[in-house]
C-alpha positions in Angstrom: -21.5 33.3 -18.5 -20.7 33.5 -14.8 -24.5 33.7 -14.0 -25.2 30.6 -16.2 -22.3 28.7 -14.5 -23.6 29.7 -11.0 -27.1 28.5 -11.9 -25.8 25.1 -13.1 -23.7 24.7 -10.0 -26.8 25.5 -7.9 -28.9 23.0 -9.9 -26.3 20.3 -9.3 -26.1 21.0 -5.6 -29.9 20.8 -5.3 -29.9 17.5 -7.3 -27.4 16.0 -4.9 -29.5 17.3 -1.9 -32.6 15.7 -3.5 -31.0 12.3 -3.9 -29.8 12.4 -0.3 -33.2 13.4 1.0 -34.8 10.6 -1.1 -32.5 8.0 0.3 -33.1 9.2 3.9 -36.9 9.2 3.3 -36.7 5.7 1.9 -34.7 4.5 4.9 -31.5 3.6 3.1 -29.4 5.4 5.7 -29.8 4.5 9.4 -30.2 7.4 11.8 -29.2 7.2 15.5 -31.9 7.1 18.1 -32.0 10.6 19.7 -32.8 9.1 23.1 -29.4 7.5 23.3 -26.1 9.5 23.3 -23.7 8.2 20.7 -20.8 8.3 23.2 -22.8 5.9 25.5 -23.3 3.1 22.9 -21.3 -0.1 22.6 -20.4 0.8 19.0 -18.7 4.0 20.1 -16.5 2.1 22.6 -15.6 -0.5 20.0 -14.9 2.1 17.4 -12.5 4.1 19.5 -11.0 1.2 21.4 -8.1 0.7 19.0 -4.9 1.8 20.7 -2.4 3.6 18.4 1.3 2.7 18.7 2.6 4.2 15.4 6.0 2.8 14.4 7.9 4.9 11.8 9.4 3.1 8.8 6.6 0.5 8.3 5.8 1.8 4.8 8.6 2.8 2.6 6.5 5.1 0.3 3.4 6.5 1.9 2.8 8.9 -1.0 1.6 5.9 -3.1 -1.3 5.2 -0.7 -4.3 7.6 -0.4 -5.3 6.3 3.0 -4.9 3.1 5.1 -3.7 1.4 8.3 -1.9 -1.6 9.6 -3.4 -3.2 12.7 -1.8 -5.8 15.0 -4.8 -7.9 16.0 -3.1 -9.8 18.8 -1.6 -6.7 20.4 -4.6 -4.5 19.7 -2.4 -1.8 18.2 -2.6 0.3 15.1 1.1 0.4 14.1 0.7 2.5 11.0 -2.0 4.8 9.6 -2.7 7.5 7.1 -5.9 9.5 7.1 -7.7 6.5 8.6 -10.7 8.6 9.8 -11.5 10.2 6.5 -14.1 8.6 4.2 -13.1 7.6 0.6 -14.8 5.6 -2.2 -14.3 1.9 -1.6 -15.5 0.2 -4.8 -15.8 -3.6 -4.5 -14.8 -3.6 -0.8 -18.6 -3.1 -0.5 -18.9 -6.9 -1.1 -17.5 -7.4 2.4 -20.7 -6.2 3.9 -22.7 -8.3 1.5 -20.8 -11.4 2.5 -21.2 -10.6 6.2 -25.0 -10.2 6.0 -25.4 -13.4 3.9 -23.4 -15.4 6.4 -25.4 -13.9 9.4 -28.6 -14.9 7.6 -27.3 -18.5 7.1 -26.2 -18.8 10.8 -29.6 -17.4 11.9 -31.4 -20.1 9.8 -33.0 -17.6 7.4 -31.3 -19.1 4.4 -29.0 -22.1 3.7 -25.7 -22.6 2.0 -27.3 -25.0 -0.4 -30.2 -22.8 -1.4 -30.7 -23.0 -5.2 -31.0 -19.6 -6.9 -32.2 -19.5 -10.5 -31.2 -16.5 -12.6 -31.8 -15.6 -16.3 -28.9 -14.0 -18.1 -29.0 -12.3 -21.5 -26.1 -12.5 -23.9 -25.4 -10.9 -27.2 -23.8 -12.7 -30.1 -22.4 -11.0 -33.2 -23.7 -12.6 -36.4 -22.5 -10.0 -38.9 -20.7 -6.7 -38.9 -22.7 -4.3 -36.6 -25.4 -6.9 -36.3 -26.1 -8.8 -33.1 -28.6 -11.4 -31.8 -29.6 -11.8 -28.2 -30.2 -15.1 -26.4 -31.1 -15.9 -22.8 -29.6 -18.6 -20.6 -31.2 -19.9 -17.3 -28.5 -20.7 -14.7 -28.8 -22.3 -11.3 -26.4 -21.4 -8.5 -26.1 -22.3 -4.8 -25.8 -19.5 -2.3 -22.3 -20.7 -1.4 -21.2 -20.5 -5.1 -22.6 -17.0 -5.3 -20.6 -16.0 -2.3 -17.5 -17.4 -3.9 -18.2 -15.5 -7.1 -18.7 -12.2 -5.1 -15.8 -12.6 -2.7 -13.2 -14.3 -4.9 -14.0 -13.2 -8.4 -15.6 -9.9 -7.5 -18.6 -10.7 -9.6 -21.0 -7.8 -9.5 -24.3 -9.5 -10.6 -23.9 -12.1 -7.9 -24.2 -9.5 -5.2 -27.6 -8.5 -6.7 -28.8 -12.1 -6.7 -27.6 -12.6 -3.1 -29.4 -9.4 -2.0 -32.7 -10.4 -3.5 -32.5 -13.9 -2.1 -31.7 -12.8 1.4 -34.0 -9.7 1.7 -36.5 -9.9 -1.2 -35.5 -6.6 -2.8 -32.4 -4.7 -3.6 -33.7 -1.5 -1.8 -34.4 -3.4 1.4 -31.0 -5.1 1.3 -29.1 -1.7 0.8 -31.1 -0.3 3.7 -30.0 -3.2 5.9 -26.4 -2.8 4.8 -26.4 0.8 6.1 -28.2 -0.2 9.3 -25.7 -3.0 10.0 -22.8 -0.6 9.4 -24.3 1.9 11.9 -24.7 -1.0 14.5 -21.0 -1.8 14.1 -20.0 1.8 14.7 -19.0 2.5 11.1 -20.2 6.1 11.3 -18.3 7.2 8.2 -19.7 4.6 5.8 -22.5 4.8 3.3 -23.8 2.2 0.8 -26.0 2.9 -2.3 -25.7 -0.5 -4.0 -24.3 -4.0 -3.0 -21.6 -4.2 -5.7 -19.6 -1.0 -5.3 -20.1 0.2 -8.8 -20.1 4.0 -9.3 -23.4 5.7 -8.5 -25.2 8.1 -10.8 -24.0 11.0 -8.7 -20.4 10.9 -7.5 -21.3 12.0 -4.0 -23.4 8.8 -3.6 -20.6 6.4 -4.3 -20.2 3.7 -1.7 -17.6 5.1 0.8 -16.0 4.3 4.1 -12.9 5.2 6.2 -10.0 2.8 6.8 -11.1 2.6 10.4 -14.6 1.5 9.4 -13.2 -1.1 7.1 -11.0 -2.4 9.9 -14.1 -2.8 12.1 -15.9 -4.6 9.3 -12.9 -6.9 8.6 -12.7 -7.9 12.3 -16.4 -8.7 12.3 -15.9 -10.9 9.2 -13.1 -12.8 11.1 -15.8 -14.0 13.6 -17.2 -16.2 10.7 -14.6 -18.8 9.8 -16.6 -20.2 6.8 -16.6 -16.8 5.2 -12.9 -16.4 5.8 -12.3 -19.8 4.2 -14.1 -18.5 1.1 -12.0 -15.4 0.8 -8.8 -17.4 1.1 -9.5 -19.6 -2.0 -6.9 -18.9 -4.7 -9.2 -20.3 -7.5 -12.9 -20.9 -6.9 -14.8 -23.3 -9.1 -18.6 -22.9 -9.2 -21.4 -24.8 -11.0 -24.2 -23.0 -12.8 -26.3 -26.1 -13.8 -24.8 -26.1 -17.4 -21.1 -26.3 -16.6 -18.3 -25.2 -14.4 -16.5 -21.8 -14.2 -13.3 -21.1 -12.3 -12.7 -17.6 -10.9 -9.3 -16.4 -9.9 -8.8 -14.5 -6.7 -8.0 -10.8 -7.4 -6.0 -10.7 -4.2 -2.6 -11.9 -5.5 -1.2 -12.2 -2.0 -3.6 -15.1 -1.4 -2.1 -16.9 -4.3 1.5 -16.1 -3.4 1.1 -16.9 0.3 -1.9 -19.2 0.5 -0.9 -20.8 3.8 -0.6 -17.4 5.6 -2.8 -14.7 3.8 -6.5 -15.6 4.1 -8.4 -12.6 2.6 -10.2 -10.5 2.5 -11.2 -8.4 -0.6 -9.9 -6.1 -3.3 -11.7 -3.3 -5.1 -11.3 -0.9 -8.0 -13.1 2.0 -9.7 -11.6 5.1 -11.2 -12.7 7.2 -8.3 -11.6 4.7 -5.6 -8.3 3.6 -7.2 -7.0 0.1 -6.3 -8.0 -0.9 -2.7 -7.3 -3.9 -0.5 -8.4 -5.2 2.9 -6.0 -8.0 3.7 -5.4 -10.2 6.8 -2.7 -12.8 7.5 -1.3 -15.0 10.2 2.3 -16.0 10.8 3.5 -17.9 13.9 0.0 -17.5 15.3 0.2 -13.7 15.1 -2.5 -12.0 13.1 -2.3 -8.7 11.2 -4.9 -6.8 9.2 -4.2 -4.1 6.7 -6.3 -1.6 4.8 -5.0 0.3 1.8 -7.1 2.7 -0.4 -6.4 4.6 -3.6 -3.3 3.1 -5.1 -2.6 3.7 -8.8 -2.2 0.1 -9.9 -2.6 -3.5 -8.5 1.2 -3.9 -8.7 1.8 -0.9 -6.4 -1.0 -1.9 -4.0 0.0 -5.6 -3.6 3.7 -4.7 -3.4 3.2 -2.1 -0.7 0.9 -4.3 1.4 3.3 -7.2 1.2 6.2 -4.9 2.1 4.5 -3.4 5.1 3.4 -6.8 6.4 6.9 -8.3 5.9 8.6 -5.3 7.5 6.5 -5.5 10.6 6.7 -9.3 10.9 10.4 -9.1 10.5 10.7 -6.4 13.2 8.8 -8.6 15.8 11.0 -11.6 15.1 8.6 -13.6 13.0 10.4 -13.6 9.7 8.6 -12.9 6.5 5.7 -14.2 4.4 6.7 -17.4 2.5 9.6 -18.3 4.7 9.9 -21.5 6.9 7.2 -21.7 9.6 8.0 -20.4 13.0 6.7 -21.3 16.5 6.4 -17.7 17.6 8.2 -18.2 21.0 11.0 -15.8 20.2 8.5 -13.2 19.0 6.3 -13.5 22.1 9.3 -13.0 24.4 10.4 -10.0 22.4 7.0 -8.4 22.4 6.7 -9.0 26.2 10.0 -7.0 26.5 8.5 -4.3 24.3 5.4 -4.1 26.6 7.6 -3.8 29.6 9.6 -1.0 28.0 12.8 -3.0 27.8 12.9 -3.1 24.0 11.7 -1.2 20.9 10.3 -2.4 17.6 12.7 -1.1 15.0 11.7 -2.1 11.4 14.2 -2.6 8.7 12.8 -0.8 5.7 13.1 -2.7 2.5 15.3 -1.2 -0.2 13.5 1.1 -2.6 13.1 0.1 -6.2 15.6 1.4 -8.7 12.9 2.8 -10.9 9.4 4.1 -10.4 7.6 1.9 -13.0 4.7 -0.2 -12.0 6.7 -3.4 -12.6 9.2 -2.5 -9.8 6.3 -2.8 -7.3 5.4 -6.3 -8.5 8.2 -7.6 -6.3 8.6 -8.1 -2.5 11.6 -9.3 -0.7 12.0 -12.7 1.0 14.8 -14.0 3.3 16.3 -17.3 2.1 19.1 -19.4 3.5 21.9 -20.5 1.2 24.8 -22.9 1.6 28.1 -21.1 0.8 31.4 -22.9 0.1 34.7 -21.4 1.4 38.2 -22.7 0.9 40.8 -22.7 3.7 44.5 -23.3 3.0 46.2 -25.1 5.9 49.1 -23.3 7.5 51.9 -24.5 9.7 50.5 -25.0 13.2 46.9 -25.5 12.1 44.8 -28.3 13.4 41.3 -29.5 12.6 40.1 -28.3 16.0 41.5 -24.8 15.5 40.1 -24.5 12.0 36.7 -25.7 13.2 36.7 -23.1 16.0 37.7 -20.3 13.7 34.8 -21.0 11.3 32.4 -22.0 14.0 31.7 -25.4 12.6 31.9 -29.0 14.0 35.1 -30.9 13.5 33.0 -33.9 12.4 31.4 -31.8 9.7 34.8 -30.6 8.6 36.1 -34.1 8.2 32.9 -35.2 6.4 33.1 -32.3 3.9 36.7 -33.1 3.0 36.4 -36.9 3.2 39.1 -37.1 5.9 39.4 -40.4 7.8 42.0 -39.1 10.3 42.7 -35.8 12.0 46.0 -35.4 10.2 46.4 -32.4 7.9 49.5 -31.0 6.1 50.5 -27.3 5.3 49.3 -26.2 1.9 46.3 -28.6 2.0 43.0 -27.0 0.9 39.9 -27.7 3.0 36.3 -27.0 2.0 34.2 -25.3 4.6 30.4 -24.7 4.2 28.4 -22.1 6.0 24.7 -21.1 6.0 24.1 -17.4 5.2 20.8 -15.5 4.9 20.1 -13.4 1.8 17.1 -11.2 0.8 15.9 -11.9 -2.7 13.1 -10.2 -4.7 10.0 -12.4 -5.2 7.5 -11.5 -7.9 3.9 -11.2 -6.8 1.0 -12.8 -8.7 -1.2 -10.0 -10.1 -4.5 -10.4 -12.0 -3.8 -8.3 -15.1 -7.5 -7.8 -15.8 -8.6 -6.8 -12.3 -9.5 -3.2 -13.2 -11.8 -4.4 -16.0 -13.4 -7.2 -13.9 -14.3 -4.9 -11.0 -15.9 -2.4 -13.3 -18.3 -4.7 -15.2 -21.8 -3.1 -14.7 -24.8 -5.0 -13.5 -28.1 -4.6 -15.4 -30.1 -5.0 -12.2 -28.1 -2.3 -10.5 -28.5 0.0 -13.5 -32.3 -0.5 -13.1 -32.0 0.2 -9.4 -30.1 3.4 -10.0 -32.8 4.5 -12.4 -35.4 3.9 -9.6 -33.4 6.1 -7.3 -33.4 8.9 -9.9 -37.2 8.6 -10.3 -37.6 9.0 -6.5 -35.5 12.2 -6.7 -37.8 13.5 -9.4 -40.8 13.0 -7.2 -39.1 14.9 -4.3 -37.6 17.7 -6.4 -39.5 18.4 -9.6 -37.7 21.7 -10.1 -34.3 19.9 -10.6 -35.7 17.3 -13.0 -33.8 18.6 -16.0 -30.4 18.6 -14.3 -30.8 15.1 -12.9 -32.1 13.7 -16.2 -29.1 15.1 -18.1 -26.8 13.5 -15.6 -28.7 10.2 -15.8 -28.6 10.1 -19.6 -24.9 10.6 -19.5 -24.5 7.7 -17.0 -26.8 5.4 -19.0 -24.6 6.1 -22.1 -21.6 5.2 -20.0 -23.2 2.0 -18.8 -24.0 1.1 -22.4 -20.4 1.6 -23.4 -19.1 -0.4 -20.4 -21.6 -3.2 -21.2 -20.4 -3.3 -24.8 -16.8 -3.5 -23.7 -17.7 -6.2 -21.1 -19.1 -8.4 -23.8 -15.8 -8.4 -25.5 -13.9 -9.1 -22.3 -14.8 -11.0 -19.1 -11.4 -11.5 -17.5 -12.4 -13.1 -14.2 -13.6 -16.3 -15.8 -10.7 -18.7 -16.3 -12.7 -21.4 -17.9 -16.1 -21.1 -19.6 -18.5 -23.8 -20.9 -20.4 -22.1 -23.7 -23.0 -24.0 -25.7 -21.8 -22.3 -28.9 -18.1 -22.7 -28.4 -16.3 -24.1 -31.5 -12.9 -25.7 -31.4 -11.2 -27.2 -34.4 -8.1 -29.3 -34.3 -5.7 -28.6 -37.1 -5.9 -31.2 -39.9 -2.2 -31.7 -40.1 -1.1 -33.9 -37.1 2.4 -32.5 -37.3 1.3 -28.9 -36.6 1.8 -27.6 -33.1 -1.4 -25.5 -32.8 -5.2 -25.8 -32.8 -7.9 -23.4 -33.9 -10.2 -21.6 -31.6 -13.3 -19.5 -32.5 -13.5 -16.4 -30.2 -16.8 -16.2 -28.3 -18.3 -13.2 -26.6 -16.5 -12.7 -23.3 -13.3 -14.4 -24.3 -10.0 -12.8 -23.5 -6.5 -13.9 -24.5 -5.8 -14.6 -20.8 -8.7 -17.0 -20.3 -8.2 -18.6 -23.7 -4.5 -19.3 -22.7 -5.7 -20.7 -19.4 -8.2 -23.0 -21.1 -5.6 -24.5 -23.5 -2.6 -24.2 -21.1 -0.9 -21.9 -23.6 1.1 -18.7 -23.4 -0.5 -15.3 -24.0 2.6 -13.9 -25.7 2.9 -16.9 -28.0 -0.8 -16.5 -29.0 -0.2 -12.8 -29.8 2.9 -13.6 -31.8 1.4 -16.4 -33.9 -1.8 -14.4 -34.7 0.0 -11.0 -35.0 -2.1 -9.4 -32.3 -0.8 -6.1 -31.1 -3.7 -5.0 -28.9 -5.4 -7.5 -26.6 -8.6 -5.5 -26.5 -9.0 -5.7 -30.3 -10.1 -9.4 -30.0 -13.4 -9.8 -31.8 -16.0 -12.6 -31.4 -16.2 -14.9 -34.4 -12.5 -14.6 -35.2 -10.6 -17.8 -35.7 -7.2 -17.8 -34.0 -4.3 -20.2 -33.7 -3.4 -21.6 -30.2 0.1 -23.0 -29.8 0.0 -26.2 -27.8 2.7 -28.5 -26.5 3.2 -31.7 -28.4 
């Protein structure tokens, strides 16, 4: 048995080696020019130019984060990091490179924002129990709309369409992604597809280090139009047949739309929940990278917490509060640079429990008007009372409707003061993000199959081992595709040709009928009719949201 296990392990290692060799031979990974030393290149100087100035207490619970960093862009300082030079799976953060290359092509005049891209999509419709019929739909998108779908809705197929439009083939575009990463100095990054979906072999999953993702994020910031796209809370696109609205998976963009302007989320089982985010407050920009969190609640809560903690420590307040001019912060940071002051963060209070819901909250400082009552004593005057409570005597008279300065012992005076309190604020989280980021792409499945065939050509001896792994992966893709037909959470509103909606015959009834279509979820049905998901589940006695079947007629409670 040990011998058999050893042989299988050797076969797997040889298979991985074969795939790596095939990708190298096909040019998918850029190799440095041997004539130039890596330490002499501009990319090397850019990569290691970030100055660390680690400040303890920025993150309250580092154990919830696999790896990450917080970078002060204006001060060029990494103020917090965890394993930032180790490479990890990055899932849909891959789409950051796709967006960058597409915008670079647009600026170079190779393609245009308004380019029309025609795609043919195949859908399955259930006609009877265990019987389905397929139909195809031709859709037309602009390149700008495809970028919105990829960067806002994390739509996987759109990245394949962008790749083929910009470079002609998927293989050439992936090769260019790796080449551009090397040019930027992202030496611990590898790409095998443009969407971030898991590769056939785990070792070939798209991966990068937090430092690499910081370099990529800073490069994206040089293209304002792409940043504007990543900061859209809800993106509406036209496909030639109707309109679709995609919700931004980055809940911080929705919560703090005037301050958080991107960039991208990602999720696979191997990568966990990831986020590269950037924000500006008082003219001061931060960029954070977080990889490998266990849920979107944990991820968004920790990112909002670390940003708020640092902003608060440098005298800029917190996200969502009243705007600031930044003068006090600049004076304070100047003192810090001179060694006259220190940045001391006030760590947010830890949650009372460890459930995911507790991380769905961040803390915000608000001002409240508090009323106090003062009983006049012998010898008191309005001037003395005003000085004691640090208020103006005119305000004291106004609050108590006094026309004269005369007061009598025992008289009760109302005094108002402004106090600051920290209250929890619930973050907006897309509950279906994990499903949306894992929807497989048929074109990418075909591309992965092509890679496997190239491996067979290089290493015929390992054919059986690779084929066995491939068949398992194809079965997984089939299962994921079947589940994706039942649920397509990123689409808020869909215009389907075969959609059927019946209004109840009785005008007094407070609900309408809806026939579930392939891809419908309770969430996007509720958004379509402006209803409540819990009410829909209660009226139709639905206990499991994933048990929703196409063709089922359900009641939708509506107002009025």
